[in-house]
C-alpha positions as CSV (number, residue, x, y, z in Angstrom):
1,M,15.2,71.1,89.9
2,F,13.2,68.0,89.0
3,I,14.9,67.2,85.7
4,E,18.5,67.8,86.7
5,R,18.4,65.7,89.8
6,P,17.8,62.4,88.0
7,N,20.1,63.5,85.2
8,G,22.8,64.1,87.8
9,L,22.3,60.8,89.5
10,L,22.5,59.0,86.2
11,R,25.8,60.6,85.5
12,F,27.0,59.8,89.0
13,H,26.0,56.2,88.4
14,V,28.0,56.1,85.1
15,L,31.0,57.6,86.8
16,I,30.9,55.1,89.7
17,Q,30.3,52.2,87.3
18,G,33.1,53.2,85.0
19,G,35.6,54.2,87.6
20,I,35.2,51.0,89.7
21,T,35.4,49.0,86.4
22,L,38.9,50.5,85.8
23,I,39.9,49.6,89.4
24,L,38.6,46.1,89.1
25,M,40.4,45.7,85.8
26,G,43.7,46.7,87.5
27,L,43.1,44.4,90.4
28,V,42.5,41.4,88.2
29,F,45.6,42.1,86.2
30,L,47.7,42.4,89.4
31,F,46.2,39.2,90.7
32,F,47.2,37.3,87.5
33,Q,50.7,38.9,87.6
34,V,51.2,37.0,90.9
35,I,49.8,33.7,89.8
36,Q,51.1,34.0,86.2
37,P,54.4,36.0,86.3
38,Q,54.8,35.9,82.5
39,I,51.9,38.4,82.2
40,H,54.3,41.1,83.4
41,A,56.3,40.8,80.2
42,E,53.2,41.2,78.1
43,W,51.7,44.2,79.9
44,M,51.6,46.2,76.6
45,V,49.4,43.6,75.0
46,Y,47.0,43.7,77.9
47,A,47.0,47.5,77.9
48,K,46.0,47.5,74.3
49,Y,43.1,45.1,74.9
50,A,42.1,47.2,78.0
51,G,41.9,50.2,75.7
52,I,39.7,48.2,73.2
53,F,37.5,47.1,76.1
54,Y,37.0,50.5,77.5
55,G,36.5,52.1,74.1
56,A,33.6,49.7,73.5
57,V,32.2,50.6,76.9
58,L,32.2,54.3,75.9
59,I,30.7,53.6,72.5
60,E,27.9,51.7,74.1
61,Y,27.2,54.6,76.5
62,I,27.3,57.2,73.7
63,T,25.0,55.3,71.4
64,R,22.6,54.4,74.2
65,S,19.1,56.0,73.7
66,R,17.8,58.4,76.4
67,N,14.9,56.1,77.3
68,R,17.1,53.1,77.7
69,G,19.6,55.0,79.9
70,N,17.1,56.3,82.5
71,L,17.6,53.6,85.1
72,F,15.2,55.2,87.5
73,T,12.2,54.5,85.2
74,L,13.2,51.2,83.7
75,T,11.5,47.9,84.6
76,D,13.7,45.1,85.9
77,R,13.4,43.4,82.4
78,R,14.7,46.5,80.7
79,K,17.5,46.9,83.2
80,F,18.5,43.3,82.5
81,S,18.4,44.1,78.7
82,L,20.6,47.2,79.3
83,S,23.1,45.1,81.3
84,Q,23.3,42.6,78.5
85,R,24.0,45.4,76.1
86,Q,26.8,46.8,78.3
87,F,28.3,43.3,78.6
88,T,28.0,42.4,74.9
89,F,29.6,45.5,73.4
90,P,33.1,45.1,75.0
91,L,32.9,41.3,74.8
92,V,32.3,41.4,71.0
93,A,35.0,44.1,70.6
94,V,37.7,42.1,72.5
95,L,36.8,38.7,71.0
96,G,36.7,40.2,67.5
97,S,40.1,41.8,68.0
98,L,41.5,38.5,69.3
99,F,40.2,36.7,66.3
100,L,41.7,39.2,63.9
101,S,45.1,39.5,65.7
102,G,45.4,35.9,66.9
103,E,47.3,36.9,70.1
104,P,48.9,33.5,71.2
105,D,50.1,34.6,74.6
106,L,47.0,36.3,75.9
107,S,45.8,34.5,79.1
108,R,42.4,33.0,78.4
109,A,41.9,32.5,82.2
110,L,42.4,36.2,82.8
111,L,39.9,37.1,80.1
112,I,37.3,34.6,81.5
113,T,37.8,35.9,85.0
114,W,37.6,39.5,84.0
115,F,34.4,39.2,82.0
116,A,32.8,37.1,84.8
117,I,33.6,39.9,87.3
118,Y,32.7,42.7,84.9
119,G,29.4,41.0,84.1
120,G,28.5,40.6,87.7
121,W,29.4,44.2,88.5
122,V,27.4,45.7,85.6
123,F,24.3,43.6,86.3
124,W,24.4,44.4,90.1
125,T,25.0,48.1,89.7
126,N,22.2,48.5,87.1
127,A,19.8,46.5,89.3
128,Q,20.6,48.0,92.7
129,M,22.7,51.2,92.5
130,P,19.9,53.6,91.1
131,A,17.7,52.8,94.2
132,L,20.7,53.2,96.5
133,L,21.7,56.6,95.0
134,S,18.1,57.8,95.1
135,R,17.7,56.8,98.7
136,W,21.0,58.3,99.6
137,F,20.6,61.7,97.9
138,Y,16.9,62.3,97.4
139,S,14.8,60.0,99.5
140,T,11.1,61.1,99.6
141,K,11.2,60.1,103.3
142,R,14.0,62.4,104.2
143,E,13.2,65.6,106.1
144,D,14.8,67.7,103.4
145,A,12.6,66.4,100.6
146,A,11.1,69.4,98.9
147,P,7.3,69.9,99.4
148,V,5.4,70.4,96.2
149,L,1.8,71.4,95.6
150,L,-0.1,69.8,92.7
151,I,-2.7,71.8,90.7
152,A,-4.8,68.9,89.5
153,N,-8.0,66.9,89.9
154,A,-8.1,64.0,92.3
155,R,-7.4,61.3,89.7
156,D,-4.4,63.1,88.3
157,A,-3.0,63.9,91.7
158,R,-3.2,60.2,92.7
159,R,-1.4,59.1,89.5
160,F,1.3,61.7,89.9
161,R,2.0,60.7,93.5
162,T,2.3,57.1,92.4
163,R,5.0,58.1,89.9
164,V,6.8,60.0,92.7
165,R,6.8,56.9,94.9
166,K,8.2,54.9,92.0
167,G,11.3,57.2,92.1
168,E,10.7,59.1,88.8
169,F,11.0,62.4,90.6
170,Q,13.9,62.8,93.0
171,G,13.8,64.5,96.4
172,I,10.3,65.7,96.5
173,R,7.2,64.9,98.5
174,V,3.6,65.8,97.6
175,A,2.2,68.1,100.2
176,G,-1.3,68.0,98.6
177,Y,-3.2,69.3,95.7
178,V,-5.6,72.1,94.8
179,D,-8.3,72.2,92.2
180,F,-10.7,74.7,90.6
181,A,-13.7,72.8,92.0
182,Q,-15.3,73.5,95.4
183,G,-16.6,70.7,97.7
184,D,-15.2,67.6,99.3
185,S,-12.2,65.9,97.7
186,E,-12.3,62.4,96.4
187,D,-10.5,59.6,98.4
188,C,-7.4,59.6,96.2
189,G,-4.7,59.2,98.9
190,V,-3.6,62.8,98.4
191,R,-4.8,65.6,100.7
192,K,-6.8,68.3,99.1
193,L,-5.7,71.6,100.5
194,G,-8.2,73.9,98.9
195,T,-9.0,75.5,95.6
196,I,-6.9,77.6,93.2
197,G,-8.2,80.7,95.0
198,D,-6.4,79.7,98.2
199,L,-3.1,79.2,96.4
200,D,-1.2,82.1,98.0
201,A,-2.1,81.1,101.6
202,I,-1.5,77.4,101.0
203,C,2.0,77.9,99.5
204,A,2.9,80.0,102.6
205,E,1.4,77.6,105.1
206,Q,3.0,74.5,103.5
207,E,6.3,76.2,102.7
208,V,5.9,74.9,99.2
209,E,9.1,74.8,97.1
210,G,7.4,73.8,93.8
211,V,4.1,74.0,92.1
212,I,3.3,71.3,89.5
213,V,0.3,71.7,87.1
214,V,-0.7,68.2,86.2
215,N,-2.4,67.7,82.8
216,A,-3.4,71.3,82.3
217,H,-6.6,71.8,80.4
218,W,-6.9,75.5,81.0
219,H,-6.3,78.6,78.9
220,D,-2.8,79.7,78.3
221,D,-3.4,82.9,80.3
222,I,-4.1,80.9,83.4
223,I,-0.9,79.0,83.0
224,L,1.1,82.2,82.4
225,A,-0.4,83.7,85.5
226,L,0.5,80.7,87.6
227,S,4.0,80.8,86.3
228,Q,4.4,84.5,87.2
229,F,2.8,83.8,90.6
230,C,5.5,81.2,91.3
231,D,8.3,83.4,90.0
232,H,7.3,86.3,92.3
233,R,7.4,84.0,95.4
234,S,10.6,82.1,94.5
235,I,8.7,78.9,93.9
236,R,9.7,76.5,91.1
237,F,7.0,75.9,88.5
238,M,6.5,72.9,86.2
239,L,3.9,71.6,83.8
240,Y,3.4,67.9,83.8
241,E,1.6,66.2,80.9
242,D,0.8,62.5,81.0
243,L,0.5,62.2,77.2
244,T,0.7,58.4,77.3
245,S,-2.5,58.1,79.3
246,R,-4.2,60.9,77.4
247,Y,-3.6,59.5,73.9
248,G,-3.4,55.8,74.8
249,R,0.1,55.3,73.5
250,K,3.7,56.0,74.4
251,L,4.7,59.3,72.9
252,V,8.3,60.5,72.4
253,P,9.1,64.2,73.0
254,H,11.9,65.9,71.0
255,C,13.3,69.4,71.0
256,L,14.2,70.8,67.6
257,G,15.8,74.2,68.1
258,S,13.1,76.4,69.7
259,T,10.3,74.0,68.7
260,D,9.0,71.1,70.8
261,L,7.8,68.1,68.9
262,V,6.0,64.9,70.0
263,F,6.2,61.7,68.0
264,T,4.0,58.7,68.4
265,M,7.0,56.3,68.4
266,P,10.8,56.3,68.3
267,E,12.4,55.1,65.1
268,P,16.1,54.3,65.5
269,L,16.3,53.2,61.9
270,E,15.7,56.8,60.8
271,N,19.2,57.6,62.1
272,P,21.6,57.4,59.1
273,V,24.4,55.9,61.2
274,N,22.0,53.0,62.2
275,Q,20.9,52.7,58.6
276,M,24.5,52.3,57.5
277,M,25.3,49.7,60.2
278,K,22.2,47.7,59.3
279,R,23.0,47.9,55.6
280,V,26.6,46.8,56.1
281,L,25.3,43.8,58.1
282,D,22.7,43.0,55.4
283,V,25.2,43.2,52.5
284,G,27.8,41.2,54.3
285,I,25.4,38.3,55.2
286,A,23.8,38.4,51.7
287,L,27.1,38.1,49.9
288,V,28.1,35.2,52.0
289,A,24.8,33.5,51.5
290,L,24.6,34.1,47.8
291,A,28.2,33.0,47.2
292,F,28.5,29.9,49.4
293,V,25.0,28.8,50.6
294,L,22.7,29.4,47.7
295,P,24.5,27.5,44.9
296,P,24.6,24.0,46.6
297,V,21.0,24.5,48.0
298,A,19.8,25.5,44.5
299,L,21.3,22.3,43.1
300,M,19.5,20.2,45.8
301,V,16.2,22.0,45.1
302,S,16.5,21.5,41.4
303,I,16.9,17.7,42.0
304,I,13.9,17.7,44.3
305,H,11.9,19.5,41.5
306,R,12.9,17.0,38.9
307,L,11.8,14.1,41.2
308,H,8.6,15.5,42.5
309,S,7.4,18.6,40.6
310,P,9.1,19.6,37.3
311,G,8.9,23.3,36.6
312,P,10.6,26.6,37.4
313,L,13.3,26.6,40.0
314,F,12.2,30.0,41.4
315,F,8.9,31.5,42.3
316,V,8.5,35.3,42.0
317,Q,5.6,37.2,43.6
318,R,4.8,40.8,44.3
319,R,5.0,41.7,48.0
320,T,4.5,45.0,49.9
321,G,7.7,46.7,51.1
322,R,8.7,49.8,52.9
323,G,6.3,52.7,52.5
324,G,3.7,50.5,50.8
325,R,5.8,50.1,47.6
326,S,5.6,46.6,46.0
327,F,8.6,44.6,44.9
328,P,9.2,41.2,43.3
329,I,10.2,38.7,46.1
330,V,12.2,35.6,45.0
331,K,11.8,32.2,46.6
332,F,12.4,28.6,45.7
333,R,9.2,27.1,44.4
334,T,7.6,24.7,46.9
335,M,4.2,24.3,45.3
336,T,3.1,22.7,42.1
337,A,3.6,24.7,38.9
338,A,-0.1,24.5,38.1
339,P,-2.1,27.8,38.1
340,R,-3.5,28.6,41.6
341,D,-5.0,31.4,43.7
342,E,-1.9,33.0,45.2
343,S,-4.0,35.0,47.7
344,V,-4.8,31.8,49.7
345,Q,-2.4,31.3,52.6
346,A,-0.4,28.2,52.8
347,R,-1.8,25.9,55.5
348,K,-0.7,22.7,57.2
349,H,-0.8,19.7,54.9
350,D,-1.6,22.1,52.0
351,P,-2.2,19.9,48.9
352,R,-0.5,22.5,46.7
353,V,2.8,21.8,48.4
354,F,4.5,18.9,46.6
355,K,6.5,16.2,48.3
356,G,9.9,17.7,49.1
357,G,8.5,21.2,49.0
358,A,7.2,20.6,52.5
359,F,10.8,19.8,53.6
360,L,12.1,23.1,52.0
361,R,9.4,25.1,53.8
362,R,9.8,23.4,57.2
363,F,13.5,24.3,57.3
364,S,13.0,27.7,55.6
365,L,15.3,26.8,52.7
366,D,12.8,28.3,50.3
367,E,13.6,31.7,51.7
368,L,17.3,31.7,50.7
369,P,16.9,33.4,47.3
370,Q,15.5,36.4,49.2
371,F,19.2,37.3,49.9
372,Y,19.1,38.6,46.4
373,N,16.3,41.0,47.4
374,V,18.5,42.0,50.4
375,L,21.5,42.7,48.2
376,V,19.5,45.0,45.8
377,G,17.9,46.8,48.7
378,D,14.3,45.7,48.6
379,M,14.6,43.8,51.8
380,S,16.7,43.5,54.9
381,V,17.9,40.3,56.6
382,V,15.8,41.3,59.7
383,G,12.5,43.1,59.6
384,P,8.7,42.6,59.4
385,R,7.8,39.8,57.0
386,P,6.4,41.2,53.7
387,H,2.9,40.0,52.7
388,L,0.8,40.1,49.5
389,P,-1.1,43.4,48.9
390,S,-4.4,41.5,49.2
391,H,-3.3,40.1,52.6
392,D,-2.3,43.6,53.7
393,E,-5.9,44.8,53.1
394,I,-7.3,42.0,55.1
395,F,-4.8,42.3,58.0
396,T,-5.3,46.1,58.2
397,N,-9.0,45.5,58.9
398,V,-8.0,43.1,61.7
399,S,-5.3,45.4,63.2
400,K,-5.6,49.1,62.6
401,N,-1.9,49.8,63.2
402,Y,-0.8,47.1,60.8
403,P,0.5,49.6,58.2
404,V,3.0,50.9,60.8
405,R,5.0,47.8,59.9
406,R,5.9,49.5,56.6
407,F,8.1,52.1,58.4
408,A,10.9,49.6,58.0
409,K,12.2,47.4,55.2
410,P,10.7,43.9,55.2
411,G,13.0,41.1,56.3
412,I,13.7,37.5,55.6
413,T,13.2,36.9,59.3
414,G,11.9,39.1,62.1
415,L,11.2,39.5,65.8
416,A,7.6,38.2,65.3
417,Q,8.9,35.0,63.6
418,V,11.4,34.1,66.3
419,K,8.7,34.8,68.9
420,G,6.6,32.0,67.3
421,C,4.4,34.2,65.0
422,R,4.9,32.4,61.7
423,G,2.9,30.2,59.4
424,E,-0.8,30.7,58.6
425,A,-2.6,33.6,60.4
426,I,-5.8,31.7,61.4
427,H,-7.2,33.9,64.1
428,P,-7.3,37.7,64.5
429,R,-5.0,37.4,67.5
430,D,-2.4,35.8,65.2
431,V,-2.3,39.0,63.1
432,R,-2.3,41.3,66.2
433,N,0.5,39.4,67.8
434,R,2.7,39.7,64.7
435,V,1.9,43.4,64.4
436,R,2.8,43.9,68.1
437,W,6.2,42.3,67.7
438,D,6.9,44.0,64.4
439,I,6.2,47.4,65.9
440,A,8.3,46.6,69.0
441,Y,11.1,45.8,66.6
442,I,10.8,49.1,64.8
443,R,10.7,51.0,68.1
444,Q,13.6,49.1,69.8
445,W,15.9,48.4,66.9
446,S,19.6,48.0,67.6
447,I,22.3,46.1,65.7
448,L,22.6,43.7,68.6
449,L,18.8,43.0,68.3
450,D,19.4,42.1,64.7
451,I,22.3,39.8,65.5
452,G,20.2,38.1,68.2
453,I,17.3,37.6,65.9
454,I,19.6,36.1,63.3
455,F,21.0,33.6,65.8
456,M,17.5,32.7,67.0
457,T,16.5,32.2,63.3
458,V,19.3,29.8,62.7
459,K,18.3,27.8,65.8
460,E,14.7,27.8,64.5
461,A,15.9,26.6,61.1
462,I,17.8,23.7,62.6
463,A,15.0,22.7,65.0
464,P,11.8,24.2,63.5
465,S,8.6,24.6,65.5
466,E,5.3,23.0,64.7
467,R,4.2,26.2,63.0
468,A,6.8,25.8,60.3
469,Y,4.9,24.5,57.3
């Protein structure tokens, strides 16, 4: 009842969105046939690209995570992010195909018009259609909304009703709640109808269609008895557990055969297909960087060394990688070759950084040799930045969930860096902010997120912030 309704509306949303997309595609093509008659002769070319476009739309939908696809529970920001994803997939597919094939006669005006219309349609439907469908089919204000009875305390009853009002449960209204305790109910905005002993009479009086046990803390025998009670009276029964509030973090349920599992966080990078896509991107970028970018930069760095600080070209240091395993990270040397305490973080106007080294650090040129680490598999292009083992111990004391960063390979750049968390970690909040963004990256990874971070990193390298030192 309660699960299939939103699932059905989501499928209905996808069907409407996809079907009208096809209709709009045909209308745009017919319009340009009128104003550009030569398009008629090339209809096979446009049909091919229409197939590429729609294929990318389907791939985006198939690879979309369950949490990302539930438009009834997404915030406006996440709906916008989903719309960007739906727009970017076919755009990249079509432009990539154009680049590879070099179609000379394809109307650029048609493509620009189409993507403008498609973008507007996708953004509008994701922002407005879920609410319209919900009001049309299962409005909680409609007379046919199913009355449900909560078995809960006052606080849990209030929280559940709030989620109903947000549209997370379709087509129901909360008739009231019952509890084990006697006495007056708290002022929670939900009417207390009695206690568990009055359940039979209350269900009959309120014509209840569903009973929901909210955050059950009772013995299994009681839950079983309540379930059988509902079955005998043709009343739907559901257990609702607000695990996020109980454990203070977002948990991810998963069904594995006949076993129900609950994880503390999603990890898209545990999917072997995602791992393969990320590795292909890493190797491709690393090969290009090592073949075409690193040699001329290495020559420039060697000249800077000769002028300002003779010594080794590279600086090799042990850093902590995925799973806590250490590896040798390779960088261009930016500090004097004299012995020093490596555990001391580089700070602004650090006397250990020689003239010219500051330039390399500011524009992140010292990080280029790490593409070797990417190629051999110790690092990724994008991921949490690796730190010294001694710094890991310090930062773990500041942020208890710091070690979660090790779930993913470390990266040359990362979400934390493009969000401004780079340079010396002076205050505890600096560490906590980095950890927050790094864990967000692990939870929300997508190939498009990696590509976006790479572009933002290039922008930061060209116009570095004040924290680049």
